[in-house]
C-alpha positions in Angstrom: 19.3 5.5 53.3 19.8 9.2 52.6 22.8 8.5 50.4 20.8 5.9 48.4 18.0 8.4 47.8 20.5 11.0 46.6 22.2 8.4 44.4 18.9 7.6 42.8 18.1 11.2 42.2 21.5 11.7 40.5 20.8 8.7 38.3 17.5 10.1 37.2 19.0 13.5 36.4 21.8 11.8 34.4 19.5 9.6 32.3 17.2 12.6 31.7 20.2 14.4 30.1 21.3 11.3 28.3 17.9 10.6 26.7 16.6 14.2 26.5 14.0 14.6 23.8 15.6 15.7 20.5 14.1 18.8 18.9 13.6 18.3 15.2 12.8 21.0 12.7 10.7 19.7 9.8 11.4 20.9 6.2 9.5 19.6 3.2 9.1 20.0 -0.5 6.4 18.6 -2.8 6.2 18.3 -6.5 3.3 20.3 -8.1 1.7 17.2 -9.5 1.2 15.6 -6.1 -2.4 15.9 -4.9 -2.7 18.0 -1.8 -4.5 15.2 0.1 -1.6 12.8 -0.5 1.0 15.4 0.5 -0.9 16.2 3.7 -1.5 12.5 4.5 2.2 11.7 4.2 3.4 14.7 6.3 0.8 14.0 9.0 1.8 10.3 9.0 5.5 11.1 9.5 4.9 13.8 12.1 2.4 11.8 14.1 4.7 8.7 14.2 7.7 10.7 15.3 5.8 12.7 17.9 3.8 9.7 19.3 7.1 8.0 20.0 7.6 10.6 22.8 11.3 10.7 21.9 11.3 13.7 19.7 9.7 17.1 19.4 8.9 18.6 16.1 9.1 22.4 15.9 7.5 24.6 13.3 7.9 23.3 9.8 9.0 25.1 6.7 8.2 24.5 3.0 10.9 24.5 0.4 10.1 24.8 -3.3 10.6 21.7 -5.4 13.2 23.4 -7.6 16.8 22.6 -6.6 15.7 20.8 -3.5 19.1 19.2 -2.8 20.8 22.6 -3.1 18.4 24.1 -0.7 19.3 21.4 1.8 23.0 22.0 1.3 22.5 25.7 1.7 21.3 25.2 5.3 25.0 24.8 6.3 26.5 27.8 4.6 27.7 30.8 6.6 24.6 32.7 6.0 23.3 34.1 9.4 19.7 34.1 8.2 19.8 30.4 7.5 21.6 29.4 10.6 19.2 31.5 12.7 16.3 29.4 11.3 17.7 26.2 12.7 19.7 27.2 15.7 16.8 26.2 18.0 16.8 22.6 16.7 19.0 19.6 17.4 18.2 17.9 14.0 16.6 18.5 10.7 14.3 16.1 8.8 14.1 17.2 5.2 11.3 15.5 3.3 10.8 15.5 -0.5 7.6 14.1 -2.0 7.9 13.4 -5.7 7.3 11.1 -8.7 3.6 10.9 -8.3 1.7 9.1 -11.0 -1.8 7.6 -11.5 -2.7 5.7 -14.6 -6.0 4.1 -15.5 -6.3 1.3 -18.0 -9.9 0.7 -19.2 -10.8 -2.9 -20.1 -14.0 -3.0 -22.2 -15.9 -6.1 -23.3 -19.3 -7.6 -24.2 -19.0 -10.9 -22.4 -18.5 -11.7 -18.7 -17.4 -15.0 -17.1 -20.2 -17.0 -15.5 -19.8 -20.7 -15.3 -23.2 -21.3 -13.8 -25.5 -19.7 -16.3 -23.2 -18.8 -19.2 -24.3 -19.9 -22.7 -21.1 -18.9 -24.6 -17.6 -20.4 -24.8 -14.5 -18.6 -25.9 -12.7 -20.4 -28.6 -10.3 -19.3 -31.3 -10.7 -15.6 -30.3 -14.4 -15.7 -30.6 -17.4 -16.1 -28.3 -19.6 -19.0 -29.6 -23.2 -19.7 -28.4 -23.7 -23.2 -27.1 -26.4 -25.5 -25.8 -26.3 -25.3 -22.0 -26.5 -28.4 -19.8 -25.2 -31.0 -22.3 -21.7 -32.3 -22.4 -20.0 -34.6 -24.9 -17.0 -36.8 -25.3 -15.3 -37.8 -28.5 -15.7 -41.5 -29.5 -12.6 -42.4 -31.5 -14.2 -45.6 -32.9 -17.2 -44.0 -34.5 -15.5 -40.6 -35.0 -18.5 -38.8 -33.4 -19.2 -36.8 -30.3 -21.5 -38.6 -27.9 -23.5 -37.3 -24.9 -21.4 -37.8 -21.7 -22.1 -36.0 -18.4 -18.4 -36.2 -17.7 -17.4 -35.1 -21.1 -15.1 -32.2 -22.0 -17.0 -30.7 -24.9 -20.2 -28.7 -25.5 -22.2 -28.4 -28.7 -22.2 -25.1 -30.4 -25.4 -23.7 -32.0 -23.4 -23.5 -35.2 -23.1 -27.3 -35.3 -19.5 -27.6 -34.0 -18.2 -29.0 -30.7 -15.9 -26.9 -28.4 -13.8 -27.5 -25.3 -15.7 -26.6 -22.1 -12.5 -26.3 -20.0 -12.1 -22.5 -20.7 -15.4 -21.7 -18.9 -18.7 -20.2 -19.9 -19.7 -16.6 -20.5 -22.9 -14.5 -20.7 -23.5 -11.6 -23.0 -23.1 -8.5 -20.8 -21.1 -5.3 -21.5 -18.6 -4.1 -19.0 -16.0 -1.4 -18.6 -13.4 -2.3 -15.9 -10.8 0.2 -14.8 -7.4 -1.0 -13.6 -5.5 1.7 -11.7 -1.8 2.0 -11.0 -0.8 4.8 -8.7 2.3 5.7 -6.6 4.4 8.3 -5.0 8.0 8.4 -3.6 9.3 10.1 -0.5 12.9 10.9 0.1 13.9 11.9 3.7 17.2 13.1 5.1 18.2 13.4 8.8 20.8 16.1 9.4 22.6 17.2 12.5 21.8 20.9 12.9 24.9 21.6 14.9 27.6 20.4 12.4 25.5 20.0 9.2 26.4 16.3 8.8 23.9 14.0 7.2 23.1 11.1 9.5 21.0 9.0 7.1 19.1 9.3 3.9 16.5 6.9 2.5 13.7 6.7 -0.1 10.4 5.0 0.5 7.6 4.4 -2.1 3.9 3.7 -1.8 2.0 1.9 -4.5 -1.5 0.9 -5.4 -2.3 -1.6 -8.2 -5.7 -3.0 -8.7 -9.2 -2.6 -10.1 -11.0 0.6 -9.1 -14.0 -0.3 -11.2 -14.9 -3.9 -11.5 -18.1 -5.5 -13.1 -19.4 -8.8 -11.9 -22.3 -10.9 -13.0 -24.7 -12.5 -10.5 -26.1 -15.6 -12.0 -28.8 -15.8 -9.3 -30.4 -12.5 -10.2 -29.1 -12.1 -13.8 -27.9 -8.6 -12.9 -24.6 -6.9 -13.3 -23.0 -5.3 -10.2 -20.3 -2.7 -10.1 -17.7 -2.5 -7.4 -15.9 0.8 -7.2 -12.9 1.9 -5.1 -13.0 5.6 -4.4 -10.1 7.8 -5.3 -9.6 8.6 -1.6 -8.9 5.0 -0.9 -6.2 4.9 -3.6 -4.6 8.0 -2.1 -4.7 6.5 1.4 -3.0 3.3 0.1 -0.1 5.2 -1.6 0.4 7.6 1.4 0.5 5.2 4.3 3.4 3.6 6.1 5.9 6.5 5.7 5.8 7.5 9.3 6.7 4.1 10.7 9.5 3.9 8.1 11.0 7.3 9.2 10.5 6.6 12.9 12.2 3.2 12.5 15.3 4.8 11.1 15.2 7.5 13.8 14.9 4.9 16.5 18.0 3.0 15.1 20.1 6.1 15.5 18.7 7.2 18.9 18.5 4.0 21.0 17.6 4.7 24.6 20.1 4.1 27.3 19.3 3.7 31.0 20.9 2.4 34.3 19.7 -0.3 36.6 18.2 1.1 39.8 17.4 -2.2 41.4 16.7 -5.9 40.7 15.3 -9.0 42.3 14.8 -12.5 41.0 13.8 -12.0 37.3 12.8 -8.4 37.6 14.9 -5.3 36.8 14.1 -1.7 37.5 15.7 1.0 35.3 15.9 4.8 35.7 14.2 5.8 32.5 10.5 5.7 31.6 7.8 7.3 29.5 9.5 10.7 29.7 12.3 9.2 27.6 10.0 7.5 25.2 10.1 4.0 26.7 7.0 1.9 26.0 5.8 -1.5 27.2 7.4 -4.3 25.2 10.7 -2.5 24.6 13.8 -4.7 24.9 17.0 -3.7 26.7 20.4 -5.4 26.9 23.3 -5.3 29.4 26.5 -6.8 28.3 30.0 -7.2 29.8 32.8 -9.8 29.9 30.6 -12.1 32.1 27.9 -12.2 29.4 24.7 -10.5 28.6 21.2 -9.9 30.1 18.1 -9.1 28.0 15.0 -7.7 29.6 11.5 -6.9 28.3 9.7 -3.8 29.7 6.5 -4.8 31.4 5.5 -1.6 33.3 6.3 2.0 32.5 6.2 5.0 34.8 7.1 8.6 33.8 10.7 8.3 35.1 11.2 4.6 35.6 10.4 1.3 34.0 10.1 -2.3 35.2 11.2 -5.2 33.1 11.3 -9.0 33.1 14.5 -10.8 32.3 14.2 -12.9 29.2 17.7 -14.2 29.2 20.8 -13.9 31.4 24.1 -15.7 31.0 24.6 -18.0 33.9 27.3 -16.5 36.1 26.6 -12.9 35.1 25.9 -10.6 38.1 23.8 -7.5 37.7 25.0 -4.3 39.3 23.3 -1.1 40.5 23.9 1.7 38.0 24.9 -0.8 35.3 24.0 0.5 31.8 21.3 -1.1 29.7 20.8 -0.2 26.0 17.7 -0.6 23.9 17.6 -3.2 21.2 14.9 -3.9 18.7 14.9 -7.6 18.4 15.9 -10.6 20.5 15.9 -14.1 19.1 15.1 -16.5 21.9 16.0 -20.2 21.9 14.4 -22.6 19.5 11.0 -23.8 20.8 11.0 -26.6 18.3 13.9 -29.1 18.2 14.9 -32.4 16.8 16.9 -35.4 18.0 18.5 -38.6 16.8 18.9 -41.8 18.8 21.2 -44.7 18.2 21.5 -47.8 20.5 19.2 -50.7 20.9 17.4 -49.3 17.9 17.6 -46.3 15.6 15.1 -43.5 16.1 14.4 -39.8 16.0 12.2 -37.3 17.8 10.5 -34.0 17.2 10.5 -31.9 20.5 8.8 -28.9 21.9 10.9 -27.2 24.6 10.5 -24.8 27.5 13.4 -22.7 28.7 14.4 -20.7 31.8 16.1 -17.3 31.7 19.4 -19.0 31.2 18.1 -20.5 27.9 18.4 -23.9 29.4 15.7 -26.5 28.9 13.4 -27.0 31.9 11.0 -29.5 30.2 10.2 -30.9 26.8 7.6 -33.0 25.1 7.7 -34.7 21.7 6.8 -37.3 19.2 9.2 -40.3 18.8 9.9 -42.1 15.6 11.7 -45.4 15.0 13.4 -46.9 12.0 11.7 -50.3 11.5 12.5 -52.4 8.4 13.7 -49.4 6.5 10.5 -47.5 7.3 10.1 -44.6 9.7 7.1 -45.2 12.0 5.7 -43.2 15.0 6.7 -45.2 18.1 5.1 -43.0 20.8 5.2 -39.7 22.8 7.6 -38.6 25.5 7.8 -36.0 28.3 10.9 -34.9 30.1 11.5 -32.7 33.2 14.9 -31.3 34.2 16.0 -32.3 37.6 19.5 -31.0 37.5 21.3 -28.6 35.2 24.3 -26.3 35.0 26.1 -24.6 32.1 26.8 -27.8 30.2 24.9 -30.7 31.7 21.2 -31.2 31.9 19.6 -34.3 33.4 15.9 -35.2 32.7 13.5 -37.7 34.1 11.4 -39.1 31.3 8.0 -40.7 30.9 5.5 -41.4 28.1 4.2 -44.1 25.9 6.5 -46.3 23.8 4.9 -48.9 21.4 1.6 -48.5 23.3 3.3 -49.3 26.7 4.0 -46.7 29.3 7.7 -46.2 30.2 10.0 -44.3 32.6 13.6 -43.3 32.2 16.3 -40.7 32.3 18.4 -38.7 29.9 21.6 -36.8 30.5 22.7 -34.2 27.9 26.0 -32.5 27.5 25.7 -29.7 25.0 24.2 -31.4 21.8 25.1 -35.0 22.9 23.5 -37.2 25.5 22.7 -40.7 26.9 19.3 -42.2 27.2 17.9 -45.1 29.2 14.2 -46.1 29.3 12.3 -49.1 30.6 8.6 -49.8 29.8 6.2 -51.6 32.2 6.3 -54.5 29.7 10.0 -54.9 30.5 11.4 -53.6 27.2 14.7 -51.8 27.8 16.0 -49.1 25.6 19.4 -47.4 25.8 21.7 -45.4 23.6 23.3 -42.1 22.7 21.5 -39.1 21.4 22.2 -36.0 19.4 19.7 -33.1 19.5 19.4 -29.4 19.0 
């Protein structure tokens, strides 16, 4: 018991060193045309996302002037003692450049506003023409005249002409809409402070495009309303999302590794936790010549975490101290599947499947179709429950309704192929081969 406790302590010490929080020094530059609020929003967004991950520490930041930014970054790694002394206490450098800010307003003025309920003008041939409301007309080709027709496509103008009503109606009301386009770009570089090598570089842009002043006419009250978007909302729109983008890149390059401390049934315990930045929902994989295991973290403690196995290759054996590595995504088996049937008749099925941790189907339900006189028709519903399975073969007991009659049966599958036998209470027998995925 004493040896096991010592072993666990050594594992925790090892993983702490392996996943020690990286100290990042933060340098930034900002073009003079960028509003201070946008600059501060972007910097706060990046820093808060990086810090909240609990994987990294950000030390004091330094500002670099916009001029010759790239040369300033390169100068970090010269032989200058003063420059090296400013970064020697850091593991990595994030250099952020905020630039290319723009904000353009396009004013759209007019004297008529769209209102199909109470409008008494139509727009035709680049002119607004007053019309008689409530009367519609259609053209009678025999008489060559427009006649009253409530389903007609024309309205009568007060100038004696007739005009298409399909373009809508307008009221006389002045407006001055403002359409705003705004944006800013952020370039960020991650550099190893020890050897000066660039790990990655990327550029991310935020954009806003929409009406910041918009007039609308209320036909109920006959009043014009103005909807305004404050400038602060525009700035928030163009300065959001950078932190998640930067952190996502950092996470790709600093995936957490841990070791298995213990396991039982479908639960795995690893020797890394919140202190290393692990959060609930994170995915880890263990892979060797026998296959792979994927687990999802369910509970997190400061130094340990507990996960549930999502998938494990049949035959793979987990081992104490086996390494697991973080992954960002895991694509599980298809929940929705389809199958074809050929035998006493031709048919198909649309299936919903449940899987175990081996990605082997434990049960399925679906809608069955049959080809009848060159037409595809719904023939019933079916349910299947696995009663035996190994790496290749899966045997199901089946039940359901076929052509309004209940049935029971069995199906054996080998990879994508199988054999099916059903018998309904009315005595109808069905058998054949299947192909499904």
